[in-house]
C-alpha positions as MATLAB code, in Angstrom:
seq = 'XXXXXXXXXXXXXXXXXXXXXXXXXXXXXXXXXXXXXXXXXXXXXXXXXXXXXXXXXXXXXXXXXXXXXXXXXXXXXXXXXXXXXXXXXXXXXXXXXXXXXXXXXXXXXXXXXXXXXXXXXXXXXXXXXXXXXXXXXXXXXXXXXXXXXXXXXXXXXXXXXXXXXXXXXXXXX';
ca = [
      44.755  -15.545   16.317;
      42.933  -17.292   18.900;
      45.007  -20.219   20.334;
      43.675  -23.181   18.774;
      41.377  -25.622   21.659;
      42.315  -28.993   22.828;
      41.151  -31.906   22.053;
      38.574  -33.118   24.921;
      38.197  -36.831   25.562;
      36.433  -39.269   27.517;
      38.697  -41.684   29.236;
      41.952  -41.072   27.586;
      45.243  -41.356   28.971;
      47.742  -37.987   28.758;
      51.269  -36.910   28.848;
      51.087  -33.868   30.607;
      54.463  -30.845   29.928;
      54.882  -27.626   31.615;
      57.828  -25.546   31.994;
      58.503  -22.813   34.326;
      58.906  -19.146   33.061;
      62.472  -18.635   31.822;
      63.736  -21.167   33.254;
      63.371  -20.040   36.603;
      63.504  -23.195   39.424;
      60.020  -24.474   39.326;
      61.610  -26.436   42.925;
      63.258  -24.063   44.766;
      63.206  -27.264   47.353;
      62.800  -30.666   47.976;
      59.581  -29.303   50.306;
      57.988  -28.035   47.359;
      57.919  -31.330   45.674;
      56.890  -32.905   48.664;
      54.406  -30.190   48.417;
      53.557  -30.952   44.897;
      53.289  -34.452   44.313;
      49.984  -33.400   47.527;
      48.332  -31.709   45.204;
      48.684  -33.944   42.272;
      46.754  -36.709   44.371;
      44.020  -34.632   45.334;
      44.347  -34.090   41.939;
      43.950  -37.010   41.957;
      40.767  -37.454   44.465;
      38.469  -34.502   42.617;
      38.886  -35.060   39.906;
      39.172  -38.874   39.748;
      41.936  -39.367   37.521;
      44.762  -42.417   37.222;
      47.914  -40.948   37.274;
      50.300  -43.737   35.597;
      53.965  -41.672   36.024;
      55.085  -37.937   36.815;
      58.538  -36.725   37.299;
      59.262  -33.359   38.796;
      62.443  -31.503   37.377;
      64.524  -28.381   38.432;
      62.597  -25.992   35.290;
      60.429  -28.498   34.379;
      57.823  -31.308   35.172;
      56.695  -34.848   33.321;
      52.683  -36.031   34.171;
      50.854  -39.176   32.260;
      47.771  -39.184   33.653;
      44.426  -40.969   31.834;
      41.038  -39.438   32.911;
      37.316  -40.553   32.391;
      35.645  -37.331   32.102;
      36.383  -34.566   29.281;
      38.420  -32.252   32.516;
      41.505  -32.291   32.035;
      42.240  -28.596   31.814;
      40.429  -27.762   34.363;
      41.927  -30.416   36.564;
      45.668  -28.902   35.283;
      44.896  -24.950   35.868;
      43.351  -26.077   39.576;
      46.275  -27.947   39.962;
      49.229  -26.159   38.633;
      47.147  -22.433   40.163;
      47.142  -23.603   43.768;
      51.527  -24.987   43.691;
      52.170  -21.317   41.598;
      50.623  -19.387   44.451;
      52.218  -20.905   47.675;
      55.374  -21.404   45.629;
      55.128  -17.354   45.673;
      53.869  -17.246   49.463;
      56.518  -19.475   50.642;
      59.560  -16.897   48.379;
      58.386  -13.482   48.405;
      58.515  -13.718   44.476;
      54.675  -12.613   42.396;
      53.161  -13.913   39.009;
      53.494  -16.447   36.480;
      55.895  -19.483   37.679;
      54.715  -21.062   34.456;
      55.669  -20.963   30.862;
      52.673  -20.085   29.766;
      49.483  -23.845   29.518;
      51.467  -27.192   29.961;
      51.880  -28.494   26.578;
      49.379  -32.606   26.314;
      49.853  -35.127   23.841;
      47.233  -37.660   23.780;
      48.576  -40.964   23.665;
      46.750  -43.436   20.990;
      47.846  -46.943   21.591;
      50.079  -49.213   24.079;
      53.410  -48.442   21.869;
      52.988  -44.354   22.398;
      51.930  -45.099   26.041;
      55.070  -47.281   26.708;
      57.539  -44.717   24.909;
      55.885  -41.816   26.656;
      56.566  -43.892   30.188;
      60.316  -44.720   29.022;
      60.249  -40.634   28.056;
      59.559  -39.714   31.369;
      61.732  -43.054   33.741;
      64.685  -41.170   30.986;
      64.459  -37.930   31.162;
      66.538  -36.705   34.190;
      69.091  -39.410   32.915;
      69.199  -37.086   30.039;
      68.933  -34.270   32.163;
      72.182  -34.786   33.872;
      71.194  -35.182   36.830;
      71.202  -39.177   38.142;
      72.536  -42.032   36.424;
      69.847  -44.371   36.410;
      66.830  -43.939   35.839;
      65.956  -45.522   39.754;
      67.932  -42.990   41.106;
      65.838  -40.347   40.818;
      63.995  -39.279   44.072;
      60.845  -37.173   41.661;
      60.216  -39.553   39.078;
      57.616  -42.022   39.944;
      59.885  -44.531   38.180;
      61.759  -46.057   41.141;
      58.601  -46.847   43.403;
      56.946  -48.324   39.849;
      60.078  -50.563   38.841;
      59.845  -51.622   43.057;
      56.281  -52.662   43.419;
      55.543  -50.019   45.826;
      53.760  -46.703   44.477;
      51.837  -44.692   46.520;
      48.134  -45.130   46.839;
      47.517  -42.580   44.545;
      49.668  -43.843   41.659;
      48.573  -46.603   40.131;
      50.263  -49.095   39.338;
      48.570  -52.116   38.685;
      47.496  -49.622   35.576;
      50.741  -49.569   34.155;
      51.112  -52.876   35.045;
      47.873  -53.784   33.087;
      49.269  -51.862   30.125;
      53.188  -53.123   29.805;
      51.141  -57.239   30.158;
      49.266  -56.100   27.003;
      52.507  -55.569   25.131;
      54.201  -58.787   26.477;
      55.750  -56.948   29.157;
      56.386  -57.919   33.014;
      57.788  -54.927   34.602;
      59.148  -51.193   33.464;
      62.471  -53.231   33.492;
      62.019  -54.044   29.893;
      61.150  -50.911   28.453;
];
């Protein structure tokens, strides 16, 4: 039985989740994570999307992306294909790096958005990788909290959504 086709929607925000095959490390070194973030920046430029948040864990990752066009699948496939090719070449491995296709949930409203931002920020804490959300260096949370995100991370749009819900910043999540 074929799998269900992904919902394609214009101007939608998605929570993207990706896991490595068999709990294999998705990122072996900080250099892998830095390379992935560089690819994410290029993805944003090529597909004209907004990236609201990310968290790179050892064996999985979370992204919060708004797409103006229904091109999320093509974009994520290109992003992850490029990363897997470089990872395999760099570490002398072969085959699949990601476990199946990525998971995605379309954000339905501001409450769902804020809940997802909180979930992405708390994920490293819940996994025991750090004691506080802002302490994980491979998450956007600390930069968004400090108001110093890189230009490719859409901190102003995150702030707009939070203000619409009556929050001044991420500390109130």
